[in-house]
N, CA, C and O of each residue as an XYZ file, in Angstrom:
824
protein
N       0.827     -1.208      0.000
C       0.000      0.000      0.000
C       0.859      1.255      0.000
O       0.424      2.336     -0.397
N       2.140      1.067      0.476
C       3.016      2.233      0.579
C       3.767      2.505     -0.714
O       4.417      3.541     -0.853
N       3.678      1.569     -1.670
C       4.482      1.732     -2.878
C       3.906      2.840     -3.744
O       2.722      2.810     -4.081
N       4.704      3.790     -4.098
C       4.236      4.929     -4.869
C       5.015      4.989     -6.162
O       6.243      5.079     -6.148
N       4.336      4.941     -7.243
C       5.014      4.870     -8.535
C       5.192      6.269     -9.084
O       4.225      6.998     -9.304
N       6.440      6.629     -9.302
C       6.759      7.988     -9.758
C       7.260      7.936    -11.210
O       8.397      8.310    -11.499
N       6.397      7.468    -12.111
C       6.856      7.299    -13.482
C       7.293      8.610    -14.118
O       8.195      8.631    -14.956
N       6.642      9.719    -13.713
C       6.945     10.997    -14.371
C       7.727     11.935    -13.480
O       7.874     13.114    -13.802
N       8.239     11.428    -12.347
C       8.904     12.311    -11.382
C      10.113     12.992    -11.994
O      10.314     14.196    -11.832
N      10.923     12.203    -12.705
C      12.146     12.767    -13.252
C      11.832     13.856    -14.263
O      12.442     14.926    -14.240
N      10.850     13.577    -15.182
C      10.532     14.542    -16.219
C       9.898     15.794    -15.636
O      10.179     16.908    -16.080
N       9.044     15.608    -14.643
C       8.426     16.767    -13.994
C       9.475     17.622    -13.314
O       9.440     18.851    -13.391
N      10.416     16.955    -12.640
C      11.479     17.675    -11.938
C      12.333     18.457    -12.926
O      12.704     19.603    -12.673
N      12.650     17.806    -14.086
C      13.461     18.472    -15.099
C      12.729     19.683    -15.663
O      13.334     20.732    -15.885
N      11.389     19.534    -15.899
C      10.615     20.644    -16.441
C      10.578     21.807    -15.479
O      10.725     22.963    -15.877
N      10.381     21.497    -14.205
C      10.348     22.547    -13.190
C      11.680     23.269    -13.138
O      11.730     24.495    -13.043
N      12.789     22.479    -13.201
C      14.121     23.074    -13.118
C      14.374     24.003    -14.290
O      14.934     25.088    -14.132
N      13.940     23.550    -15.506
C      14.214     24.355    -16.691
C      13.367     25.617    -16.714
O      13.798     26.660    -17.207
N      12.134     25.510    -16.163
C      11.236     26.644    -16.229
C      11.322     27.574    -15.049
O      10.658     28.611    -15.025
N      12.127     27.224    -14.071
C      12.182     28.026    -12.850
C      12.892     29.339    -13.105
O      13.839     29.382    -13.889
N      12.459     30.410    -12.464
C      13.146     31.703    -12.620
C      14.524     31.659    -11.994
O      14.804     30.820    -11.138
N      15.368     32.555    -12.419
C      16.730     32.590    -11.884
C      16.690     32.871    -10.394
O      15.880     33.668     -9.921
N      17.586     32.198     -9.646
C      17.632     32.398     -8.200
C      18.295     33.731     -7.872
O      19.174     34.207     -8.591
N      17.855     34.307     -6.785
C      18.490     35.528     -6.307
C      19.863     35.199     -5.762
O      20.178     34.034     -5.521
N      20.691     36.233     -5.564
C      22.016     36.018     -4.987
C      21.910     35.385     -3.624
O      22.712     34.518     -3.277
N      20.914     35.814     -2.830
C      20.747     35.261     -1.481
C      20.435     33.778     -1.555
O      20.959     32.986     -0.772
N      19.566     33.397     -2.515
C      19.214     31.983     -2.656
C      20.417     31.170     -3.061
O      20.631     30.067     -2.558
N      21.221     31.724     -3.991
C      22.412     31.002     -4.420
C      23.385     30.831     -3.271
O      24.004     29.777     -3.125
N      23.524     31.870     -2.450
C      24.428     31.775     -1.304
C      23.954     30.731     -0.315
O      24.759     29.973      0.226
N      22.625     30.685     -0.072
C      22.077     29.677      0.831
C      22.335     28.284      0.284
O      22.695     27.374      1.031
N      22.149     28.118     -1.027
C      22.377     26.811     -1.632
C      23.833     26.401     -1.491
O      24.140     25.241     -1.215
N      24.741     27.379     -1.687
C      26.159     27.071     -1.558
C      26.496     26.618     -0.147
O      27.275     25.686      0.054
N      25.887     27.303      0.842
C      26.135     26.920      2.223
C      25.646     25.502      2.485
O      26.306     24.729      3.179
N      24.470     25.158      1.919
C      23.948     23.816      2.101
C      24.846     22.784      1.443
O      25.066     21.699      1.980
N      25.373     23.142      0.250
C      26.259     22.212     -0.439
C      27.502     21.937      0.395
O      28.016     20.819      0.409
N      27.987     22.981      1.099
C      29.205     22.835      1.874
C      28.955     22.285      3.269
O      29.898     21.948      3.986
N      27.674     22.192      3.660
C      27.365     21.842      5.043
C      27.684     20.397      5.376
O      27.845     20.064      6.550
N      27.780     19.530      4.379
C      28.096     18.129      4.634
C      29.138     17.644      3.647
O      28.886     17.616      2.442
N      30.294     17.264      4.136
C      31.257     16.564      3.306
C      30.781     15.124      3.209
O      30.593     14.466      4.233
N      30.583     14.622      1.987
C      29.986     13.300      1.844
C      30.897     12.187      2.330
O      30.429     11.074      2.569
N      32.216     12.465      2.487
C      33.108     11.427      3.005
C      33.290     11.543      4.519
O      34.109     10.829      5.098
N      32.536     12.436      5.166
C      32.558     12.559      6.623
C      31.915     11.321      7.246
O      30.811     10.941      6.856
N      32.588     10.688      8.208
C      32.052      9.512      8.888
C      31.104      9.984      9.991
O      31.505     10.724     10.888
N      29.855      9.552      9.917
C      28.838      9.973     10.870
C      29.154      9.468     12.272
O      29.672      8.365     12.446
N      28.833     10.295     13.274
C      29.155      9.995     14.661
C      27.887      9.984     15.514
O      26.919     10.671     15.189
N      27.884      9.199     16.616
C      26.763      9.286     17.554
C      26.552     10.728     18.013
O      27.509     11.461     18.265
N      25.299     11.112     18.115
C      24.851     12.454     18.527
C      24.900     13.483     17.405
O      24.441     14.607     17.609
N      25.439     13.153     16.217
C      25.276     14.050     15.072
C      23.782     14.185     14.772
O      23.034     13.212     14.876
N      23.355     15.380     14.403
C      21.968     15.611     13.994
C      21.937     15.645     12.472
O      22.621     16.459     11.851
N      21.142     14.759     11.869
C      21.084     14.683     10.411
C      19.668     14.967      9.917
O      18.683     14.730     10.617
N      19.597     15.481      8.691
C      18.306     15.690      8.032
C      18.243     14.760      6.819
O      19.120     14.791      5.957
N      17.201     13.937      6.763
C      16.998     13.025      5.641
C      15.787     13.519      4.859
O      14.683     13.614      5.396
N      16.006     13.830      3.592
C      14.933     14.342      2.736
C      14.737     13.407      1.549
O      15.702     13.002      0.901
N      13.486     13.069      1.271
C      13.134     12.217      0.135
C      12.322     13.069     -0.831
O      11.252     13.566     -0.478
N      12.823     13.236     -2.032
C      12.193     14.114     -3.024
C      10.745     13.712     -3.269
O      10.458     12.549     -3.551
N       9.832     14.678     -3.163
C       8.398     14.528     -3.379
C       7.734     13.582     -2.365
O       6.655     13.049     -2.624
N       8.376     13.384     -1.229
C       7.795     12.544     -0.165
C       7.956     13.264      1.172
O       8.691     12.807      2.047
N       7.272     14.381      1.320
C       7.472     15.225      2.494
C       7.166     14.505      3.803
O       7.761     14.812      4.836
N       6.235     13.544      3.763
C       5.893     12.827      4.988
C       7.008     11.902      5.458
O       6.964     11.396      6.579
N       8.010     11.679      4.605
C       9.140     10.828      4.982
C      10.342     11.637      5.468
O      11.290     11.068      6.008
N      10.314     12.940      5.285
C      11.443     13.782      5.684
C      11.560     13.820      7.207
O      10.565     13.966      7.918
N      12.768     13.688      7.681
C      12.991     13.686      9.118
C      14.308     14.367      9.463
O      15.263     14.334      8.687
N      14.343     14.991     10.657
C      15.568     15.503     11.247
C      15.778     14.704     12.534
O      15.006     14.838     13.483
N      16.810     13.882     12.565
C      16.985     12.939     13.675
C      18.430     12.962     14.162
O      19.358     13.245     13.405
N      18.594     12.655     15.447
C      19.932     12.584     16.034
C      20.379     11.120     16.076
O      19.614     10.239     16.466
N      21.608     10.879     15.677
C      22.130      9.508     15.668
C      22.318      9.040     17.105
O      22.899      9.752     17.925
N      21.830      7.853     17.404
C      21.894      7.326     18.767
C      23.318      6.903     19.123
O      24.196      6.859     18.262
N      23.535      6.594     20.398
C      24.850      6.118     20.832
C      25.174      4.757     20.237
O      26.331      4.336     20.247
N      24.164      4.064     19.719
C      24.384      2.776     19.033
C      24.567      2.981     17.528
O      24.560      2.020     16.759
N      24.732      4.244     17.115
C      24.964      4.601     15.709
C      23.786      4.262     14.809
O      23.982      3.799     13.685
N      22.578      4.484     15.278
C      21.413      4.176     14.453
C      20.418      5.325     14.480
O      20.460      6.178     15.366
N      19.517      5.339     13.491
C      18.402      6.281     13.445
C      17.147      5.499     13.076
O      17.218      4.433     12.465
N      15.996      6.049     13.460
C      14.720      5.428     13.119
C      14.001      6.311     12.117
O      13.752      7.488     12.379
N      13.666      5.735     10.956
C      13.054      6.499      9.877
C      11.713      5.893      9.479
O      11.506      4.691      9.648
N      10.802      6.707      8.954
C       9.487      6.196      8.568
C       9.589      5.038      7.574
O      10.427      5.046      6.672
N       8.735      4.063      7.757
C       8.618      2.872      6.908
C       9.774      1.896      7.058
O       9.542      0.701      7.242
N      11.018      2.374      6.983
C      12.157      1.446      6.992
C      12.672      1.154      8.395
O      13.490      0.253      8.577
N      12.200      1.912      9.396
C      12.533      1.611     10.781
C      13.958      1.937     11.164
O      14.508      2.957     10.749
N      14.558      1.056     11.968
C      15.889      1.304     12.525
C      16.963      1.073     11.465
O      16.995      0.021     10.825
N      17.840      2.059     11.282
C      18.906      1.975     10.274
C      20.246      2.111     10.983
O      20.500      3.110     11.655
N      21.100      1.107     10.834
C      22.421      1.102     11.471
C      23.405      1.877     10.598
O      23.657      1.506      9.452
N      23.961      2.966     11.155
C      24.893      3.816     10.402
C      26.337      3.645     10.866
O      27.184      4.481     10.553
N      26.628      2.586     11.600
C      27.976      2.374     12.151
C      29.039      2.421     11.060
O      28.986      1.665     10.090
N      30.011      3.326     11.235
C      31.134      3.411     10.307
C      30.782      3.963      8.944
O      31.620      3.936      8.043
N      29.564      4.467      8.757
C      29.132      4.930      7.444
C      29.479      6.407      7.243
O      29.319      7.228      8.145
N      29.956      6.720      6.039
C      30.105      8.122      5.665
C      28.726      8.673      5.317
O      27.769      7.917      5.153
N      28.634      9.992      5.208
C      27.359     10.603      4.815
C      26.909     10.071      3.459
O      25.721      9.818      3.258
N      27.838      9.899      2.533
C      27.511      9.381      1.203
C      26.970      7.948      1.297
O      25.959      7.619      0.676
N      27.657      7.095      2.085
C      27.230      5.705      2.213
C      25.863      5.596      2.888
O      25.027      4.783      2.496
N      25.649      6.431      3.913
C      24.364      6.411      4.609
C      23.243      6.846      3.673
O      22.170      6.243      3.660
N      23.489      7.881      2.901
C      22.501      8.373      1.942
C      22.111      7.277      0.953
O      20.930      7.078      0.670
N      23.111      6.571      0.432
C      22.843      5.509     -0.535
C      22.125      4.326      0.118
O      21.235      3.735     -0.493
N      22.496      3.978      1.341
C      21.849      2.865      2.029
C      20.377      3.169      2.287
O      19.520      2.312      2.074
N      20.080      4.381      2.745
C      18.691      4.774      3.001
C      17.901      4.768      1.696
O      16.760      4.307      1.657
N      18.506      5.276      0.635
C      17.838      5.261     -0.674
C      17.491      3.835     -1.086
O      16.381      3.568     -1.546
N      18.454      2.912     -0.918
C      18.236      1.519     -1.314
C      17.135      0.859     -0.479
O      16.359      0.058     -1.000
N      17.065      1.188      0.806
C      16.033      0.607      1.671
C      14.641      1.074      1.257
O      13.697      0.285      1.260
N      14.508      2.349      0.901
C      13.214      2.840      0.430
C      12.860      2.227     -0.921
O      11.704      1.888     -1.173
N      13.852      2.089     -1.779
C      13.589      1.549     -3.111
C      13.218      0.072     -3.054
O      12.420     -0.402     -3.863
N      13.789     -0.647     -2.109
C      13.563     -2.099     -2.037
C      12.099     -2.460     -1.828
O      11.610     -3.413     -2.435
N      11.393     -1.720     -0.985
C      10.031     -2.120     -0.623
C       8.954     -1.053     -0.824
O       7.766     -1.371     -0.799
N       9.354      0.219     -1.023
C       8.326      1.247     -0.953
C       8.264      2.225     -2.119
O       7.167      2.597     -2.537
N       9.379      2.645     -2.646
C       9.386      3.716     -3.643
C      10.123      3.286     -4.901
O      10.988      2.411     -4.866
N       9.766      3.914     -6.006
C      10.453      3.662     -7.278
C      11.460      4.772     -7.524
O      11.097      5.943     -7.634
N      12.742      4.389     -7.609
C      13.832      5.334     -7.872
C      13.764      6.575     -6.985
O      13.730      7.694     -7.498
N      13.744      6.397     -5.667
C      13.676      7.565     -4.786
C      14.952      8.391     -4.841
O      16.045      7.864     -5.048
N      14.793      9.692     -4.653
C      15.942     10.594     -4.557
C      16.070     11.017     -3.103
O      15.189     11.682     -2.560
N      17.179     10.623     -2.475
C      17.388     10.872     -1.053
C      18.564     11.822     -0.872
O      19.594     11.687     -1.532
N      18.398     12.775      0.022
C      19.466     13.718      0.350
C      19.686     13.699      1.855
O      18.739     13.858      2.625
N      20.937     13.505      2.278
C      21.280     13.495      3.711
C      22.220     14.652      4.006
O      23.254     14.809      3.359
N      21.849     15.456      4.988
C      22.653     16.606      5.395
C      22.931     16.513      6.887
O      22.030     16.215      7.671
N      24.178     16.768      7.285
C      24.493     16.863      8.705
C      24.175     18.280      9.152
O      24.824     19.234      8.725
N      23.177     18.412     10.011
C      22.722     19.718     10.490
C      23.593     20.195     11.647
O      23.885     21.385     11.768
N      24.003     19.255     12.496
C      24.791     19.612     13.681
C      25.809     18.514     13.950
O      25.448     17.349     14.117
N      27.057     18.884     13.991
C      28.129     17.929     14.252
C      28.393     17.842     15.750
O      28.478     18.867     16.427
N      28.525     16.624     16.270
C      28.864     16.468     17.682
C      30.313     16.918     17.880
O      31.168     16.592     17.057
N      30.611     17.661     18.954
C      32.005     18.050     19.205
C      32.879     16.808     19.383
O      32.496     15.856     20.063
N      34.058     16.834     18.762
C      34.975     15.694     18.868
C      36.333     16.211     19.320
O      36.882     17.146     18.736
N      36.864     15.594     20.363
C      38.125     16.049     20.943
C      39.110     14.897     21.075
O      38.727     13.728     21.120
N      40.397     15.260     21.134
C      41.438     14.365     21.637
C      42.227     15.176     22.671
O      42.062     16.391     22.782
N      43.074     14.492     23.412
C      43.838     15.155     24.468
C      45.317     14.948     24.197
O      45.760     13.822     23.973
N      46.078     16.027     24.217
C      47.526     15.964     24.007
C      48.197     16.457     25.292
O      48.045     17.617     25.676
N      48.936     15.569     25.946
C      49.515     15.861     27.255
C      51.028     15.722     27.225
O      51.592     15.172     26.279
N      51.678     16.223     28.264
C      53.124     16.038     28.407
C      53.935     17.127     27.756
O      53.603     18.308     27.856
N      55.010     16.729     27.083
C      56.028     17.667     26.601
C      55.676     18.280     25.249
O      56.344     18.054     24.241
N      54.594     19.069     25.269
C      54.222     19.884     24.118
C      54.060     21.318     24.622
O      53.954     21.558     25.825
N      54.044     22.255     23.693
C      54.010     23.669     24.107
C      52.685     24.072     24.741
O      52.646     24.934     25.618
N      51.592     23.438     24.289
C      50.281     23.816     24.819
C      49.454     22.546     25.067
O      48.573     22.223     24.271
N      49.727     21.832     26.151
C      48.982     20.595     26.428
C      47.514     20.888     26.731
O      47.168     21.951     27.246
N      46.661     19.919     26.398
C      45.235     20.075     26.692
C      44.364     19.465     25.614
O      44.754     18.515     24.936
N      43.172     20.032     25.470
C      42.175     19.517     24.528
C      42.466     20.029     23.125
O      42.771     21.205     22.930
N      42.368     19.129     22.153
C      42.516     19.494     20.742
C      41.229     19.088     20.027
O      40.789     17.944     20.137
N      40.632     20.020     19.300
C      39.397     19.750     18.569
C      39.698     19.149     17.210
O      40.639     19.560     16.532
N      38.884     18.161     16.814
C      38.912     17.690     15.432
C      38.401     18.806     14.527
O      37.495     19.540     14.919
N      38.960     18.951     13.321
C      38.282     19.786     12.330
C      36.880     19.223     12.111
O      36.685     18.011     12.202
N      35.910     20.077     11.826
C      34.508     19.671     11.858
C      34.207     18.456     10.976
O      33.477     17.556     11.391
N      34.765     18.426      9.765
C      34.382     17.370      8.826
C      35.567     16.502      8.405
O      35.469     15.756      7.431
N      36.669     16.592      9.117
C      37.867     15.899      8.672
C      38.392     14.976      9.758
O      37.966     15.018     10.913
N      39.342     14.134      9.338
C      40.035     13.319     10.308
C      41.191     14.085     10.930
O      41.439     15.244     10.599
N      41.889     13.419     11.831
C      43.018     14.042     12.526
C      44.039     12.951     12.780
O      43.693     11.878     13.274
N      45.303     13.217     12.444
C      46.363     12.254     12.710
C      47.113     12.644     13.977
O      46.918     13.731     14.522
N      47.965     11.747     14.430
C      48.739     12.010     15.644
C      49.597     13.264     15.494
O      49.618     14.108     16.389
N      50.303     13.393     14.372
C      51.142     14.578     14.176
C      50.313     15.846     14.033
O      50.729     16.914     14.481
N      49.129     15.733     13.405
C      48.237     16.894     13.317
C      47.874     17.395     14.714
O      47.918     18.594     14.991
N      47.512     16.446     15.593
C      47.088     16.813     16.947
C      48.230     17.471     17.710
O      48.023     18.464     18.406
N      49.436     16.919     17.580
C      50.589     17.498     18.267
C      50.882     18.898     17.713
O      51.246     19.804     18.463
N      50.721     19.064     16.411
C      50.914     20.384     15.808
C      49.904     21.388     16.352
O      50.246     22.547     16.588
N      48.661     20.949     16.552
C      47.623     21.831     17.090
C      47.858     22.145     18.571
O      47.300     23.102     19.108
N      48.689     21.327     19.223
C      49.108     21.630     20.600
C      50.395     22.446     20.595
O      51.108     22.510     21.596
N      50.682     23.066     19.454
C      51.849     23.931     19.249
C      53.169     23.185     19.336
O      54.191     23.740     19.740
N      53.127     21.915     18.949
C      54.294     21.075     18.702
C      55.029     20.661     19.991
O      54.668     21.061     21.098
N      56.073     19.844     19.795
C      56.885     19.348     20.912
C      57.649     20.504     21.562
O      58.011     21.471     20.892
N      57.886     20.395     22.860
C      58.810     21.346     23.472
C      60.219     20.762     23.424
O      60.413     19.650     22.933
N      61.199     21.498     23.929
C      62.604     21.090     23.765
C      62.970     19.842     24.557
O      64.007     19.231     24.299
N      62.129     19.451     25.526
C      62.420     18.267     26.339
C      61.716     17.006     25.857
O      61.847     15.946     26.469
N      60.979     17.116     24.775
C      60.140     16.001     24.336
C      60.954     14.804     23.868
O      61.950     14.941     23.158
N      60.499     13.619     24.290
C      61.029     12.358     23.777
C      60.112     11.925     22.634
O      59.088     11.280     22.861
N      60.482     12.279     21.420
C      59.626     12.050     20.257
C      59.548     10.575     19.864
O      58.661     10.176     19.109
N      60.479      9.769     20.378
C      60.530      8.361     19.965
C      59.631      7.452     20.795
O      59.454      6.282     20.459
N      59.063      7.983     21.875
C      58.263      7.123     22.769
C      56.927      7.798     23.125
O      56.521      7.821     24.287
N      56.264      8.338     22.115
C      54.953      8.954     22.324
C      53.924      7.843     22.527
O      53.939      6.849     21.800
N      53.034      7.998     23.504
C      52.006      6.981     23.732
C      50.639      7.491     23.287
O      50.323      8.676     23.386
N      49.855      6.558     22.800
C      48.480      6.826     22.397
C      47.575      5.855     23.127
O      47.660      4.644     22.923
N      46.707      6.383     23.979
C      45.756      5.538     24.711
C      44.379      5.691     24.081
O      43.890      6.805     23.895
N      43.764      4.569     23.757
C      42.462      4.573     23.082
C      41.471      3.732     23.878
O      41.780      2.615     24.294
N      40.273      4.282     24.085
C      39.206      3.563     24.771
C      38.128      3.218     23.758
O      37.627      4.094     23.053
N      37.773      1.942     23.686
C      36.784      1.469     22.724
C      35.383      1.523     23.320
O      35.234      1.609     24.539
N      34.341      1.473     22.465
C      32.968      1.569     22.970
C      32.611      0.536     24.029
O      31.745      0.786     24.867
N      33.275     -0.635     24.003
C      32.969     -1.670     25.000
C      33.719     -1.451     26.312
O      33.638     -2.280     27.219
N      34.459     -0.324     26.420
C      35.192     -0.016     27.642
C      36.621     -0.512     27.648
O      37.395     -0.155     28.536
N      36.984     -1.323     26.678
C      38.347     -1.848     26.594
C      39.306     -0.732     26.213
O      38.955      0.124     25.401
N      40.507     -0.721     26.778
C      41.508      0.292     26.448
C      42.742     -0.375     25.851
O      43.034     -1.540     26.119
N      43.445      0.381     25.050
C      44.677     -0.102     24.427
C      45.662      1.058     24.360
O      45.278      2.190     24.066
N      46.933      0.772     24.633
C      47.961      1.811     24.600
C      49.037      1.428     23.588
O      49.542      0.305     23.596
N      49.379      2.369     22.724
C      50.383      2.161     21.692
C      51.573      3.082     21.963
O      51.394      4.217     22.406
N      52.780      2.597     21.698
C      53.976      3.431     21.768
C      54.428      3.712     20.343
O      54.619      2.791     19.550
N      54.598      4.994     20.023
C      54.799      5.413     18.636
C      56.055      6.261     18.529
O      56.295      7.146     19.350
N      56.856      5.977     17.503
C      58.041      6.786     17.221
C      57.612      7.949     16.323
O      57.577      7.824     15.099
N      57.285      9.080     16.954
C      56.805     10.242     16.202
C      57.913     10.891     15.385
O      57.641     11.618     14.429
N      59.163     10.627     15.761
C      60.287     11.167     14.984
C      60.311     10.528     13.603
O      60.539     11.208     12.603
N      60.075      9.220     13.548
C      59.995      8.530     12.247
C      58.810      9.034     11.434
O      58.908      9.199     10.218
N      57.695      9.277     12.108
C      56.517      9.808     11.408
C      56.846     11.144     10.757
O      56.517     11.374      9.593
N      57.494     12.021     11.511
C      57.812     13.358     11.015
C      58.797     13.306      9.843
O      58.730     14.133      8.934
N      59.704     12.337      9.869
C      60.701     12.198      8.801
C      60.139     11.487      7.579
O      60.760     11.497      6.517
N      58.965     10.868      7.721
C      58.401     10.103      6.616
C      59.032      8.743      6.456
O      58.985      8.153      5.377
N      59.631      8.234      7.537
C      60.297      6.933      7.475
C      59.322      5.769      7.640
O      59.742      4.612      7.647
N      58.043      6.053      7.772
C      57.020      5.026      7.880
C      55.788      5.481      7.123
O      55.530      6.678      6.994
N      55.028      4.513      6.622
C      53.798      4.863      5.900
C      52.613      5.011      6.846
O      51.552      5.477      6.430
N      52.770      4.628      8.092
C      51.690      4.749      9.074
C      51.497      6.216      9.461
O      52.466      6.941      9.688
N      50.226      6.644      9.532
C      49.939      8.033      9.918
C      49.260      8.139     11.276
O      49.183      9.230     11.840
N      48.771      7.041     11.806
C      48.062      7.018     13.086
C      46.875      7.981     13.119
O      46.894      8.974     13.847
N      45.832      7.680     12.317
C      44.602      8.480     12.418
C      43.975      8.306     13.789
O      43.964      7.207     14.344
N      43.451      9.402     14.332
C      42.931      9.383     15.696
C      41.428      9.171     15.722
O      40.728      9.360     14.727
N      40.955      8.770     16.901
C      39.529      8.644     17.165
C      39.172      9.589     18.310
O      40.035      9.938     19.116
N      37.900     10.006     18.389
C      37.502     10.897     19.487
C      37.891     10.329     20.847
O      37.759      9.132     21.104
N      38.373     11.219     21.708
C      38.758     10.905     23.092
C      40.075     10.139     23.220
O      40.405      9.677     24.312
N      40.829      9.995     22.141
C      42.187      9.447     22.258
C      43.019     10.362     23.155
O      42.817     11.576     23.186
N      43.954      9.759     23.879
C      44.848     10.523     24.753
C      46.290     10.300     24.295
O      46.796      9.179     24.332
N      46.940     11.378     23.865
C      48.338     11.324     23.417
C      49.190     11.899     24.535
O      48.910     12.981     25.051
N      50.236     11.164     24.907
C      51.153     11.654     25.932
C      52.562     11.662     25.371
O      53.048     10.646     24.876
N      53.221     12.821     25.452
C      54.598     12.962     24.997
C      55.491     13.017     26.233
O      55.428     13.989     26.986
N      56.330     11.986     26.464
C      57.166     11.996     27.665
C      58.366     12.916     27.501
O      58.663     13.371     26.396
N      59.056     13.190     28.611
C      60.292     13.948     28.551
C      61.464     13.011     28.297
O      61.452     11.848     28.700
N      62.476     13.545     27.619
C      63.714     12.787     27.428
C      64.426     12.607     28.757
O      64.405     13.486     29.619
N      65.039     11.477     28.901
C      65.864     11.238     30.098
C      67.246     11.829     29.830
O      67.963     11.357     28.948
N      67.616     12.847     30.579
C      68.899     13.558     30.336
C      70.040     12.922     31.125
O      71.178     13.382     31.044
C-alpha cells in the first residue's frame, strides 16, 4: 500500500528546473552553504543531527539525532544502522532501503545539520597541552594533533609517544609510537585518531 510509482517524477522535476526563474544572490548563497554543510566522506558519529529528505515525499522527511548505538529510526524502513558509514554511504543505504520495498527510484538527500564536538587530548612535553578539537568534517592524525598543541617542546622524547584509546565496549589499548619517524616520513603509518584518544609525549631522560 506504501508503494508509490513515480513514473513521471524525473521529467516533472526536469521541467520545473528548466522553467524556474533565476535564483536571487541570497538563494544562491544559501544553496552554496547547504552544499558545503556536509562533506559526503565525513564519517557519521553518535549524537550528530542529520536531516533526511526524500524528493516529493514530504511525509518521509525527518531531522533525527544519531543514537549512541549509531542508528536512526526512519518512517517505513525503521531502525537503520549507520555504524562506520560516511554521509555518502548512509545516503545511498537509506535510498536503497526505500527503493527495495516502498518507492520507485527515490531521490534521497542526507545533510548533517549539527556535528557532535569531537576532541582528543595531548599531554606532556608539548608547548600547549590540553584539549585538541577535530576539524569539523575531517580526520586528525597524531602529528596533526601534536601540531595543534603547538608542537613538541625542547624536552620532548619524540621516539616514545604513547596513544591511549578507549573502545565503545570499555576496553583500552595503549600504543607506543616513534613520532620522529613519522615526522621524517620513514614510515607509511599516519596514526589516524579517534575521538577521546589521549596522546602523551614523555620527557627525554637527560
